[in-house]
LONUMAR-162474 format. One line per field, with one value per residue (C-alpha): residue number from 1; chain; x, y, z. Coordinates in steps of 0.25 Angstrom, whole numbers, plus 2048, in hexadecimal, padded with zeros to 3 digits. Layout:
N
seq = [NUM | ...]
mol = [A | ...]
xx = [X | ...]
yy = [Y | ...]
zz = [Z | ...]
! end
This chain:
414
seq = [1 | 2 | 3 | 4 | 5 | 6 | 7 | 8 | 9 | 10 | 11 | 12 | 13 | 14 | 15 | 16 | 17 | 18 | 19 | 20 | 21 | 22 | 23 | 24 | 25 | 26 | 27 | 28 | 29 | 30 | 31 | 32 | 33 | 34 | 35 | 36 | 37 | 38 | 39 | 40 | 41 | 42 | 43 | 44 | 45 | 46 | 47 | 48 | 49 | 50 | 51 | 52 | 53 | 54 | 55 | 56 | 57 | 58 | 59 | 60 | 61 | 62 | 63 | 64 | 65 | 66 | 67 | 68 | 69 | 70 | 71 | 72 | 73 | 74 | 75 | 76 | 77 | 78 | 79 | 80 | 81 | 82 | 83 | 84 | 85 | 86 | 87 | 88 | 89 | 90 | 91 | 92 | 93 | 94 | 95 | 96 | 97 | 98 | 99 | 100 | 101 | 102 | 103 | 104 | 105 | 106 | 107 | 108 | 109 | 110 | 111 | 112 | 113 | 114 | 115 | 116 | 117 | 118 | 119 | 120 | 121 | 122 | 123 | 124 | 125 | 126 | 127 | 128 | 129 | 130 | 131 | 132 | 133 | 134 | 135 | 136 | 137 | 138 | 139 | 140 | 141 | 142 | 143 | 144 | 145 | 146 | 147 | 148 | 149 | 150 | 151 | 152 | 153 | 154 | 155 | 156 | 157 | 158 | 159 | 160 | 161 | 162 | 163 | 164 | 165 | 166 | 167 | 168 | 169 | 170 | 171 | 172 | 173 | 174 | 175 | 176 | 177 | 178 | 179 | 180 | 181 | 182 | 183 | 184 | 185 | 186 | 187 | 188 | 189 | 190 | 191 | 192 | 193 | 194 | 195 | 196 | 197 | 198 | 199 | 200 | 201 | 202 | 203 | 204 | 205 | 206 | 207 | 208 | 209 | 210 | 211 | 212 | 213 | 214 | 215 | 216 | 217 | 218 | 219 | 220 | 221 | 222 | 223 | 224 | 225 | 226 | 227 | 228 | 229 | 230 | 231 | 232 | 233 | 234 | 235 | 236 | 237 | 238 | 239 | 240 | 241 | 242 | 243 | 244 | 245 | 246 | 247 | 248 | 249 | 250 | 251 | 252 | 253 | 254 | 255 | 256 | 257 | 258 | 259 | 260 | 261 | 262 | 263 | 264 | 265 | 266 | 267 | 268 | 269 | 270 | 271 | 272 | 273 | 274 | 275 | 276 | 277 | 278 | 279 | 280 | 281 | 282 | 283 | 284 | 285 | 286 | 287 | 288 | 289 | 290 | 291 | 292 | 293 | 294 | 295 | 296 | 297 | 298 | 299 | 300 | 301 | 302 | 303 | 304 | 305 | 306 | 307 | 308 | 309 | 310 | 311 | 312 | 313 | 314 | 315 | 316 | 317 | 318 | 319 | 320 | 321 | 322 | 323 | 324 | 325 | 326 | 327 | 328 | 329 | 330 | 331 | 332 | 333 | 334 | 335 | 336 | 337 | 338 | 339 | 340 | 341 | 342 | 343 | 344 | 345 | 346 | 347 | 348 | 349 | 350 | 351 | 352 | 353 | 354 | 355 | 356 | 357 | 358 | 359 | 360 | 361 | 362 | 363 | 364 | 365 | 366 | 367 | 368 | 369 | 370 | 371 | 372 | 373 | 374 | 375 | 376 | 377 | 378 | 379 | 380 | 381 | 382 | 383 | 384 | 385 | 386 | 387 | 388 | 389 | 390 | 391 | 392 | 393 | 394 | 395 | 396 | 397 | 398 | 399 | 400 | 401 | 402 | 403 | 404 | 405 | 406 | 407 | 408 | 409 | 410 | 411 | 412 | 413 | 414]
mol = [A | A | A | A | A | A | A | A | A | A | A | A | A | A | A | A | A | A | A | A | A | A | A | A | A | A | A | A | A | A | A | A | A | A | A | A | A | A | A | A | A | A | A | A | A | A | A | A | A | A | A | A | A | A | A | A | A | A | A | A | A | A | A | A | A | A | A | A | A | A | A | A | A | A | A | A | A | A | A | A | A | A | A | A | A | A | A | A | A | A | A | A | A | A | A | A | A | A | A | A | A | A | A | A | A | A | A | A | A | A | A | A | A | A | A | A | A | A | A | A | A | A | A | A | A | A | A | A | A | A | A | A | A | A | A | A | A | A | A | A | A | A | A | A | A | A | A | A | A | A | A | A | A | A | A | A | A | A | A | A | A | A | A | A | A | A | A | A | A | A | A | A | A | A | A | A | A | A | A | A | A | A | A | A | A | A | A | A | A | A | A | A | A | A | A | A | A | A | A | A | A | A | A | A | A | A | A | A | A | A | A | A | A | A | A | A | A | A | A | A | A | A | A | A | A | A | A | A | A | A | A | A | A | A | A | A | A | A | A | A | A | A | A | A | A | A | A | A | A | A | A | A | A | A | A | A | A | A | A | A | A | A | A | A | A | A | A | A | A | A | A | A | A | A | A | A | A | A | A | A | A | A | A | A | A | A | A | A | A | A | A | A | A | A | A | A | A | A | A | A | A | A | A | A | A | A | A | A | A | A | A | A | A | A | A | A | A | A | A | A | A | A | A | A | A | A | A | A | A | A | A | A | A | A | A | A | A | A | A | A | A | A | A | A | A | A | A | A | A | A | A | A | A | A | A | A | A | A | A | A | A | A | A | A | A | A | A | A | A | A | A | A | A | A | A | A | A | A | A | A | A | A | A | A | A | A | A | A | A | A | A | A | A | A | A | A | A | A | A | A | A | A | A | A | A | A | A | A | A | A | A | A | A | A]
xx = [B08 | B15 | B12 | B04 | B09 | B14 | B09 | B01 | B0C | B0E | B00 | AFE | B0A | B04 | AF6 | AFD | B05 | AF7 | AEF | AF9 | AFB | AEC | AEC | AE2 | AE2 | AE3 | ADD | AE2 | AD4 | AD4 | AC7 | AC3 | ABC | AB2 | AB7 | AC1 | AC1 | ABE | AB6 | AAA | AA7 | AA3 | AAF | AB5 | AA9 | AA9 | AB5 | AC0 | ABB | AB9 | AC7 | ACD | AC5 | ACB | AD9 | AD8 | AD4 | AE2 | ADE | AE5 | ADB | ADD | AD3 | AD4 | ACB | ACA | ACB | ABD | AB7 | AC5 | ACF | AD9 | ADC | AE0 | AEC | AED | AEE | AE8 | AE8 | ADB | ADF | AE7 | ADF | AE5 | ADB | AE2 | ADC | ADF | AE5 | ADA | AD5 | ADC | AD0 | AC2 | AB5 | AB5 | AC4 | AC6 | ABE | AC6 | AD3 | ACF | ACB | AD8 | ADE | AD5 | AD7 | AE7 | AE7 | ADE | AE6 | AF3 | AF1 | AEE | AE1 | ADB | ACD | AC7 | ABC | AB4 | AAD | AA1 | A9E | AA0 | AA9 | AB8 | ABA | AAF | AB5 | AC3 | ABC | AB7 | AC6 | ACA | AC2 | AC6 | AD5 | AD5 | AC9 | ACF | ACF | AC2 | ABA | AB1 | AA6 | AA0 | A94 | A8F | A84 | A7C | A81 | A77 | A68 | A63 | A71 | A7C | A79 | A6C | A72 | A7F | A80 | A88 | A89 | A7E | A8B | A91 | A83 | A83 | A91 | A8E | A82 | A88 | A94 | A8C | A85 | A91 | A9B | A96 | A91 | AA1 | AA5 | AAB | AA4 | A9C | A9B | A8E | A8B | A7C | A72 | A6B | A78 | A7A | A6C | A6F | A7C | A73 | A69 | A74 | A78 | A83 | A84 | A80 | A8C | A95 | A8E | A94 | A8C | A96 | A90 | A96 | A9E | AA3 | AB1 | AB9 | AC1 | AB5 | AB4 | AA8 | AAA | AA1 | A94 | A94 | A9F | A97 | A8A | A86 | A7C | A77 | A6A | A69 | A68 | A6F | A69 | A74 | A71 | A7E | A7B | A7F | A70 | A6D | A69 | A5E | A52 | A55 | A45 | A44 | A4F | A4A | A3C | A41 | A49 | A3C | A37 | A43 | A45 | A36 | A38 | A46 | A48 | A56 | A5B | A65 | A69 | A77 | A79 | A86 | A88 | A85 | A7D | A81 | A78 | A77 | A6C | A70 | A6C | A5E | A5D | A61 | A58 | A4B | A50 | A4F | A41 | A3D | A42 | A4C | A59 | A5E | A5E | A68 | A77 | A7B | A8B | A8D | A97 | AA0 | AAF | AB2 | AB8 | AAA | AA1 | AA4 | AA1 | A94 | A8F | A93 | A8A | A7D | A72 | A6B | A6F | A65 | A67 | A5A | A5A | A52 | A4E | A56 | A5E | A6C | A68 | A65 | A72 | A7B | A84 | A82 | A8F | A89 | A80 | A8B | A94 | A87 | A85 | A95 | A93 | A89 | A7E | A6F | A69 | A5C | A5C | A54 | A51 | A59 | A63 | A6F | A69 | A60 | A6C | A75 | A6B | A61 | A54 | A54 | A61 | A6D | A63 | A56 | A50 | A45 | A3F | A44 | A3D | A34 | A39 | A2E | A34 | A42 | A40 | A38 | A43 | A4E | A46 | A44 | A53 | A56 | A4C | A51 | A60 | A60 | A5B | A66 | A70 | A6B | A6B | A79 | A7E | A77 | A7C | A8B | A8A | A84 | A8F | A99 | A94 | A98 | AA6 | AAF | AB7 | AAA | AA7 | AB5 | AB3 | AA8 | AB0 | ABB | AB0 | AAC | ABB | ABD | AB1 | AB8 | AC7 | ACF]
yy = [C2F | C30 | C3D | C38 | C2B | C32 | C3C | C31 | C2A | C37 | C39 | C2A | C2C | C39 | C32 | C27 | C2F | C38 | C2B | C25 | C31 | C31 | C22 | C20 | C14 | C1A | C14 | C15 | C1A | C1B | C22 | C1F | C2C | C2A | C37 | C43 | C4A | C57 | C5E | C56 | C59 | C4B | C45 | C52 | C53 | C44 | C3B | C45 | C4B | C3D | C3A | C46 | C43 | C34 | C3A | C44 | C37 | C31 | C28 | C28 | C2C | C2D | C2F | C29 | C30 | C2E | C3C | C3D | C4B | C50 | C4B | C56 | C50 | C41 | C3B | C45 | C44 | C50 | C50 | C56 | C59 | C4D | C43 | C40 | C3F | C38 | C38 | C2D | C2F | C32 | C28 | C28 | C1F | C23 | C1C | C0F | C0D | C19 | C14 | C07 | C0F | C17 | C0D | C05 | C13 | C16 | C08 | C09 | C17 | C12 | C05 | C0C | C13 | C06 | C09 | C02 | C05 | C0B | C15 | C16 | C23 | C22 | C14 | C17 | C1A | C17 | C17 | C0D | C04 | C06 | C01 | BF4 | BF2 | BF4 | BE9 | BDF | BE2 | BE4 | BDE | BE0 | BEF | BF4 | BFD | C08 | C0F | C1D | C21 | C30 | C31 | C27 | C24 | C1B | C1C | C28 | C2E | C33 | C29 | C31 | C3F | C3D | C3A | C2D | C23 | C17 | C0E | C17 | C18 | C09 | C07 | C13 | C0C | BFF | C05 | C0C | BFF | BF5 | BFC | BFF | BF0 | BED | BF7 | BF3 | C01 | C0B | C1A | C23 | C30 | C30 | C28 | C24 | C1F | C17 | C11 | C0E | C06 | BFE | BFC | BF6 | BEC | BF4 | BEF | BFA | BF8 | BFB | C09 | C15 | C22 | C2C | C39 | C45 | C4E | C5C | C5F | C66 | C6D | C73 | C81 | C8A | C98 | C9D | CA2 | CAE | CB4 | CB3 | CB8 | CC4 | CCD | CCA | CCD | CBF | CB2 | CA8 | C99 | C8E | C82 | C7A | C6F | C67 | C68 | C58 | C57 | C62 | C65 | C74 | C75 | C75 | C7D | C88 | C87 | C88 | C95 | C9B | C9A | C9F | CAB | CB0 | CB0 | CB3 | CBC | CC0 | CB2 | CAB | C9D | C9A | C8D | C86 | C7A | C74 | C69 | C5C | C5F | C6E | C6F | C7C | C81 | C7D | C82 | C90 | C8E | C8A | C96 | C9F | C9A | C9C | CAA | CA7 | CA6 | CB2 | CAC | CA2 | CA4 | C98 | C96 | C89 | C7F | C86 | C83 | C7D | C8A | C91 | C88 | C8D | C9C | C97 | C8F | C9A | CA5 | C9D | C9F | C92 | C86 | C7E | C6F | C69 | C5C | C53 | C45 | C3B | C30 | C37 | C42 | C39 | C31 | C3D | C41 | C50 | C56 | C64 | C64 | C61 | C6D | C75 | C71 | C73 | C82 | C85 | C86 | C86 | C7C | C78 | C69 | C60 | C54 | C49 | C3F | C44 | C52 | C4D | C45 | C53 | C5C | C5D | C66 | C73 | C70 | C6F | C71 | C72 | C66 | C66 | C5C | C5A | C5F | C69 | C78 | C7F | C79 | C7B | C8A | C8C | C86 | C8E | C9B | C98 | C96 | CA3 | CAA | CA4 | CA8 | CA1 | C93 | C94 | C97 | C8B | C82 | C87 | C83 | C77 | C73 | C75 | C6D | C61 | C62 | C60 | C52 | C4F | C54 | C49 | C47 | C43 | C3A | C33 | C29 | C23 | C20 | C1B | C12 | C0C | C09 | C03 | BFA | BF3 | BF3 | BE7]
zz = [718 | 720 | 726 | 729 | 72F | 738 | 73C | 741 | 748 | 750 | 752 | 757 | 761 | 767 | 769 | 771 | 77A | 77C | 77F | 788 | 791 | 793 | 795 | 78A | 782 | 773 | 768 | 759 | 751 | 742 | 73E | 72E | 729 | 71C | 715 | 718 | 725 | 71C | 717 | 71E | 72C | 730 | 733 | 739 | 742 | 748 | 744 | 746 | 753 | 759 | 754 | 75A | 768 | 767 | 765 | 771 | 779 | 775 | 769 | 75C | 751 | 741 | 738 | 729 | 71D | 70F | 709 | 704 | 702 | 706 | 6FB | 6FF | 70D | 706 | 70B | 717 | 725 | 72D | 73C | 743 | 752 | 753 | 74B | 73D | 731 | 726 | 718 | 70F | 701 | 6F5 | 6ED | 6DF | 6D9 | 6D7 | 6DC | 6E2 | 6DF | 6E8 | 6F3 | 6F1 | 6F2 | 6FE | 707 | 709 | 70B | 717 | 71C | 71B | 722 | 72D | 730 | 72F | 73D | 744 | 74A | 756 | 750 | 743 | 744 | 737 | 736 | 72D | 727 | 719 | 70E | 70C | 71B | 71D | 712 | 719 | 727 | 720 | 71C | 72A | 72F | 724 | 725 | 734 | 73B | 748 | 747 | 74D | 744 | 74A | 741 | 743 | 73C | 73D | 733 | 72A | 71C | 716 | 712 | 71A | 71B | 713 | 708 | 706 | 707 | 6FE | 6EF | 6F1 | 6E7 | 6E8 | 6EB | 6F5 | 6FD | 6FE | 702 | 70D | 712 | 713 | 71B | 725 | 729 | 726 | 72D | 73B | 73C | 739 | 743 | 752 | 756 | 74F | 753 | 751 | 751 | 754 | 75C | 74D | 748 | 755 | 752 | 743 | 747 | 750 | 745 | 73B | 745 | 74D | 75B | 765 | 76D | 761 | 75D | 766 | 765 | 762 | 75E | 757 | 761 | 762 | 760 | 76C | 761 | 75C | 763 | 75D | 75E | 76A | 766 | 76E | 767 | 75A | 75F | 768 | 762 | 754 | 74D | 746 | 74B | 745 | 742 | 73E | 735 | 734 | 72A | 71E | 719 | 716 | 725 | 725 | 71E | 717 | 715 | 725 | 727 | 71D | 723 | 731 | 72D | 726 | 735 | 73C | 733 | 734 | 742 | 745 | 739 | 73E | 73D | 733 | 730 | 72E | 725 | 726 | 71D | 710 | 70A | 703 | 6F8 | 6F9 | 703 | 707 | 6F9 | 6FC | 70A | 704 | 6F9 | 701 | 70B | 700 | 6FB | 70A | 70B | 715 | 70E | 714 | 722 | 71E | 71F | 717 | 71B | 714 | 718 | 723 | 725 | 732 | 738 | 734 | 73C | 74A | 746 | 73F | 74A | 754 | 74C | 74D | 758 | 755 | 74D | 745 | 741 | 73C | 736 | 72E | 735 | 72D | 730 | 72C | 735 | 741 | 73F | 73F | 74A | 748 | 749 | 745 | 750 | 75A | 754 | 757 | 764 | 767 | 761 | 76C | 762 | 766 | 75C | 756 | 751 | 74B | 754 | 74B | 74E | 758 | 759 | 764 | 76A | 76B | 76E | 77A | 776 | 77D | 783 | 779 | 76C | 767 | 760 | 756 | 74D | 73F | 734 | 73B | 735 | 73D | 74B | 746 | 743 | 751 | 758 | 751 | 754 | 763 | 764 | 75D | 766 | 774 | 776 | 784 | 77D | 772 | 77E | 786 | 77A | 775 | 783 | 783 | 775 | 779 | 785 | 77D | 774 | 77F | 781 | 772 | 773 | 76B | 776 | 77E | 773 | 76F | 77B | 773 | 767 | 771 | 777 | 769 | 766 | 774 | 771 | 765 | 76B | 766]
! end
């Protein structure tokens, strides 16, 4: 703790100097995370790059997280490009007693940095309870809430095996905390509408879509392509968002028309859905077409994306898919991949059909198959969509989006 305190003091002095040299009125921002920064990519794809962009603009940003899913990081301070991520100590008590123990630790660590504003990422869990304590103990300290997907009915509560008590808590937090917040940032247009529908005033809701980090530099696709006899499709997924039957049916059509095509599958399901995909592919006689790579390490992702000719992003038309910020889609766009995506939620916001992507109706394997074949057979179209995707991704750089967060913060300044 002494070392962490010393680091934070040094970091604060550096940021103040930088901010003053640019003439920027800096803010002290504490971001509360619902779980650790690793191994999930959710916070690394949204909260952390936003924090880094705000830091580059002269603000002091600290992330405070419980070591959920990553107990090895407990009681550590890890600095990611100028942003300290502080994981509090592990709970020594089980169950509800552990929640009671962890929540005050989050509160104490958050307040120790004397923030001008607290930004809660995901209105759920330990951090959501800590945010309630912040409001109770420091009513003059502004609270902003960020929501990047839907937790309640139709969302993660239906997908993950939470206990009934946890589901009730998360559903309540998702509706109560945004109403209490001085400002709410949302990752999608669907979430924007949902916040309005639960009673959050429109002038307190700020559309802050997911972005692309400038530090992510993909290997140029030209260095891995050249002449090859096999065309590579890519399915980059967590599986719960797709209908594996639709994927296999589309793959049957693609393989019969383009026999030298393979499907690279990157990702792993929450409930072993990848096994269902492989089993169905075996029954349909297209298992040999699939190159299943599982959960990729961060350093493997750019090379995998660069090896693909076309990316597929089929999605079921569900509330959670409409509400999501689609960070993976933006990653595919930043990599310059021609993309066939279902016209669901943010996909239609990020992609313009025929210009930066190819949009298809959800749940139609035949149209998905025809679209993939069409792109595989027309190199000029693939190049046009590749260029369009890269250009569209530039509009969603985190440096361009950070001012939206600043606007939310300034709207609630004391």
